[in-house]
SEMI-684048 format. One line per 4 residues: their letters; for each residue x, y, z of C-alpha. Coordinates in steps of 0.5 Angstrom, whole numbers. Layout:
// SEMI-684048
A	X:Y:Z  ...
END
This chain:
// SEMI-684048
MPQA	18:-50:36  16:-53:29  19:-50:24  16:-48:17
APVP	17:-54:12  23:-53:7  22:-52:0  24:-59:-4
GDAA	30:-59:-8  37:-58:-7  40:-51:-4  41:-48:-11
SRAR	34:-49:-13  31:-47:-7  35:-40:-7  33:-39:-14
DARR	26:-41:-13  26:-36:-7  29:-30:-11  24:-32:-17
AGVT	18:-31:-12  21:-25:-9  21:-22:-16  14:-24:-18
AFVG	12:-21:-12  15:-14:-13  13:-14:-20  6:-16:-19
TTIE	5:-11:-13  8:-5:-17  3:-6:-23  -3:-6:-18
WFDF	0:0:-14  1:4:-21  -6:2:-22  -8:5:-15
YIYG	-4:11:-15  -6:14:-21  -12:15:-19  -9:19:-13
SASA	-6:23:-17  -12:24:-22  -16:26:-16  -12:31:-14
LVLG	-11:34:-21  -17:33:-25  -23:28:-23  -26:34:-19
KIFF	-27:38:-25  -29:32:-30  -34:28:-25  -37:33:-20
TGAS	-38:39:-25  -41:45:-22  -38:45:-15  -33:50:-13
PAVG	-25:47:-13  -25:46:-6  -31:42:-6  -30:38:-12
TLAA	-23:36:-9  -26:34:-3  -31:30:-7  -25:27:-11
FATF	-22:25:-5  -28:22:-2  -28:17:-8  -21:16:-7
WVGF	-23:14:0  -28:9:-3  -22:5:-5  -20:4:2
LARP	-27:2:4  -27:-4:0  -20:-6:1  -22:-10:8
LGGL	-27:-14:4  -22:-16:-1  -18:-18:4  -23:-22:7
IFGH	-25:-25:0  -18:-27:-2  -16:-28:5  -21:-34:5
FGDR	-20:-36:-2  -12:-36:-1  -12:-40:6  -17:-45:3
YGRK	-14:-46:-4  -8:-43:-5  -4:-36:-6  -3:-36:-13
KALV	-10:-37:-15  -12:-31:-11  -7:-27:-14  -8:-28:-21
TTLT	-15:-26:-20  -14:-20:-16  -9:-17:-22  -14:-19:-27
MMGA	-20:-15:-23  -15:-9:-22  -13:-8:-29  -20:-9:-32
ATFC	-23:-3:-27  -17:1:-28  -18:1:-36  -25:2:-35
VGLL	-24:9:-31  -20:11:-37  -26:10:-42  -31:13:-37
PGYD	-35:19:-40  -35:25:-35  -41:29:-32  -42:33:-38
QIGA	-43:27:-42  -48:22:-38  -49:26:-32  -50:23:-25
AAPV	-48:16:-28  -41:19:-29  -39:19:-21  -43:13:-19
LLIL	-40:9:-25  -33:12:-22  -35:10:-15  -36:3:-17
LRMI	-30:2:-21  -26:5:-15  -29:0:-11  -27:-6:-15
QGVA	-20:-3:-15  -20:-3:-7  -23:-10:-7  -17:-12:-12
MGGE	-12:-9:-8  -15:-11:-1  -13:-18:-4  -7:-17:-7
WGGA	-2:-14:-1  -3:-20:3  -2:-26:-2  4:-22:-5
VLIA	7:-21:2  6:-29:3  9:-31:-4  15:-28:-2
TEYA	16:-30:5  13:-37:5  19:-38:0  24:-35:3
PPRR	29:-38:8  27:-38:15  32:-33:17  31:-28:11
KLLY	23:-27:12  24:-20:13  28:-18:8  24:-22:3
GAFA	17:-19:5  21:-12:3  20:-15:-4  13:-14:-4
QQGS	13:-8:-1  18:-4:-6  12:-5:-11  9:1:-7
PVGN	14:6:-8  16:4:-15  8:4:-17  8:11:-14
LLAT	14:13:-18  11:10:-24  5:13:-23  8:20:-22
IAFL	12:20:-28  6:18:-32  2:24:-30  9:29:-30
GIAQ	9:27:-37  2:28:-39  2:35:-34  6:38:-40
LPDA	0:38:-44  -5:44:-45  -10:45:-40  -16:43:-44
AFES	-12:37:-47  -10:35:-40  -17:35:-38  -21:32:-44
WGWR	-16:26:-46  -9:27:-43  -11:24:-36  -14:18:-38
VPFL	-8:15:-42  -4:12:-36  -11:9:-34  -11:6:-41
FSAV	-4:4:-41  -4:0:-35  -7:-6:-39  0:-7:-42
LVAV	3:-7:-35  -3:-12:-33  -1:-17:-39  6:-17:-37
GLFI	4:-18:-30  0:-24:-31  5:-27:-35  10:-27:-30
RLRL	5:-29:-24  2:-35:-28  9:-38:-28  10:-39:-21
AETP	8:-45:-17  4:-45:-10  8:-43:-4  12:-49:-1
EMQA	9:-47:6  2:-47:3  3:-54:0  5:-57:6
ALAR	0:-54:10  -5:-57:5  -2:-64:5  -2:-64:12
DKPV	-9:-61:14  -15:-60:12  -16:-52:10  -20:-48:15
KLPI	-27:-48:14  -28:-40:16  -21:-37:17  -24:-31:19
KTVL	-28:-34:24  -21:-37:27  -18:-30:27  -23:-26:30
THYP	-24:-32:35  -17:-33:37  -13:-27:35  -17:-21:36
LLVV	-12:-17:40  -7:-19:34  -11:-16:29  -12:-10:33
LGVL	-5:-9:34  -4:-10:27  -8:-5:25  -5:0:29
AGTA	2:-2:27  1:-1:20  -1:7:21  5:10:19
GVAI	7:6:14  1:7:10  -2:14:12  4:18:12
TYVK	5:17:4  -2:20:3  -1:26:7  6:27:3
TTFA	4:26:-4  -4:26:-5  -6:31:0  1:35:-1
LSWA	0:35:-9  -7:39:-8  -4:44:-3  2:45:-6
TSDL	-2:47:-13  -8:50:-10  -5:54:-4  3:55:-5
GFDR	3:57:-13  7:51:-15  5:49:-22  3:41:-23
STFL	9:39:-27  14:42:-22  11:39:-15  10:32:-19
TVIA	17:33:-20  18:34:-13  14:28:-11  18:24:-16
LALV	25:26:-13  22:24:-6  20:17:-9  27:16:-12
VQVV	29:17:-5  24:12:-2  26:7:-7  33:7:-5
VQPF	32:7:2  26:3:4  30:-4:3  35:-2:8
GAVL	29:-2:13  28:-9:12  36:-10:13  36:-6:19
ASKW	31:-10:22  34:-17:20  41:-15:23  38:-11:30
PVRK	33:-13:35  26:-11:31  24:-7:37  31:-3:37
AVLW	30:-2:29  23:0:29  25:6:34  31:8:30
MLLP	26:8:24  20:12:27  22:17:32  26:22:27
EFVV	19:22:24  17:27:30  22:32:27  23:31:19
LPLM	15:31:18  14:38:21  21:40:18  18:38:11
FVLV	12:42:11  16:48:13  20:47:7  15:46:2
GTGN	11:52:5  17:56:3  15:55:-5  22:54:-6
FWLA	23:48:-11  29:45:-8  27:46:-1  21:43:-2
VLGM	25:37:-5  30:37:1  24:37:6  20:31:2
GLAT	26:27:1  28:28:9  21:26:11  21:20:6
FPHA	26:16:11  23:14:17  16:11:14  19:8:8
MYYA	24:4:12  19:2:17  14:0:11  20:-5:9
ALAG	20:-8:15  12:-8:16  11:-14:12  15:-19:15
ILAR	13:-17:22  6:-18:20  7:-24:16  10:-27:23
VFPV	4:-26:27  -1:-31:24  -1:-39:23  0:-41:16
EVRY	-7:-44:15  -10:-37:17  -5:-32:15  -7:-29:9
TGMS	-14:-27:12  -11:-25:19  -5:-21:16  -10:-18:10
LSYQ	-15:-16:15  -10:-12:20  -7:-9:14  -13:-7:10
LCTT	-17:-5:16  -11:0:17  -11:3:10  -19:4:11
LFAG	-19:8:18  -12:11:17  -9:11:9  -15:12:5
TAPI	-18:18:10  -11:22:10  -12:26:4  -20:28:6
VSQY	-18:29:13  -12:33:12  -16:38:7  -21:38:12
LLTA	-17:41:17  -13:46:12  -20:48:10  -23:49:17
FGSI	-17:52:21  -13:56:15  -7:53:17  -2:47:16
WPVV	-1:45:23  -7:41:24  -5:37:18  2:37:21
ALGL	-1:34:28  -5:29:24  2:26:21  5:26:28
AYTA	-1:22:31  0:17:26  7:16:28  4:15:35
ITLA	-1:11:34  4:6:30  9:6:36  3:4:41
GVLP	1:-2:36  8:-5:34  11:-5:40  6:-9:44
LLAR	6:-14:38  13:-15:38  13:-16:45  8:-22:43
TGDR	11:-25:37  19:-24:38  24:-19:37  29:-22:33
ETAP	28:-25:25  31:-31:28  24:-32:32  20:-37:28
ATNS	13:-35:25  7:-36:29  4:-43:28  -3:-46:30
RTAQ	0:-51:35  4:-45:39  1:-39:38  -2:-35:44
PA	-9:-33:42  -11:-26:44
END
């Protein structure tokens, strides 16, 4: 079975280039996720009041969560646009563009007047900027994963894919810390200008990210593919024609990794501060501590999947979710700070460790010439269907039933859906890290 083209140069230079690619993927995704997550925190705490003035608190929160979802609706479009661009012209160019788009949109949210200043134009512009964020994020993830995995040594792709995945909890942690800092402001200051500070500060991070990203060369596998064959004219047509089942399984496989975190953070922040009596600073601290746990434990998921058969590792990572997620809601529901920290920390382990391995799993599914498009489409459709809807569906279930247990059931359903996707996917693509990546000459079309 043909192997990926080796990186030119001696072993030391190849290892150095692989590490640089991993760091580049990590820094870039951290910045992009910071921009994406600060919107989630803002939607839970303040956007309903600023952009949907006059609505009741519950309706305003639902409306803010709806604009939060808009970003996820746009992510498959971003995956298609930048997947096409990245598969035809290279990963690097696509990633420079996505980072620039995300930074510009985020900065503009920080400058946007509220409903009291410009009326209905305010929520319309907010939705437009959120869509741009979504398009950028939709193109970012797949390219960042490929920058890391296509530079990686053949038997360490799952580990290097975790570099890109690590940007999510670190970006989320930075976003939470940013809002934790400004949450100390009086309510009037927080609602008038304080919430804007993280959005405006993101411009500095984007400048740093662009400096790092522009210094990295195109991935060796993509260079080899472009030199060997003409680029696929329409990557999306090839993916949907030859690999539709792999796309469906990829969508299902990502669910727990992307959706449960929004139940635990974005929705839980609103629930805890609105219904349980936590003030925003206290529960942001709870979330921040849980994210510290995620930053520490998440890479071990990729390590586990690299050393064990991937199917066994996935089961060990996901099955505990059926116990620790209900426990988390019980402990948070006590209103006690330390019990909430314990519950959030324990519930972080399963989906965080699985998320680390997910990138490497999906990166093996599609051939190199349509890989950006195929994995981006799978992942971003998953985020649209499950992650982006998680806060608004959770809030609806809580409002409709007056109980947190339907929300718990939703989280457990996400885990079951994930197992229904990832286990058949592994059966088709190989159960070990040593299995070579699928390529166009050997793939089994769906």
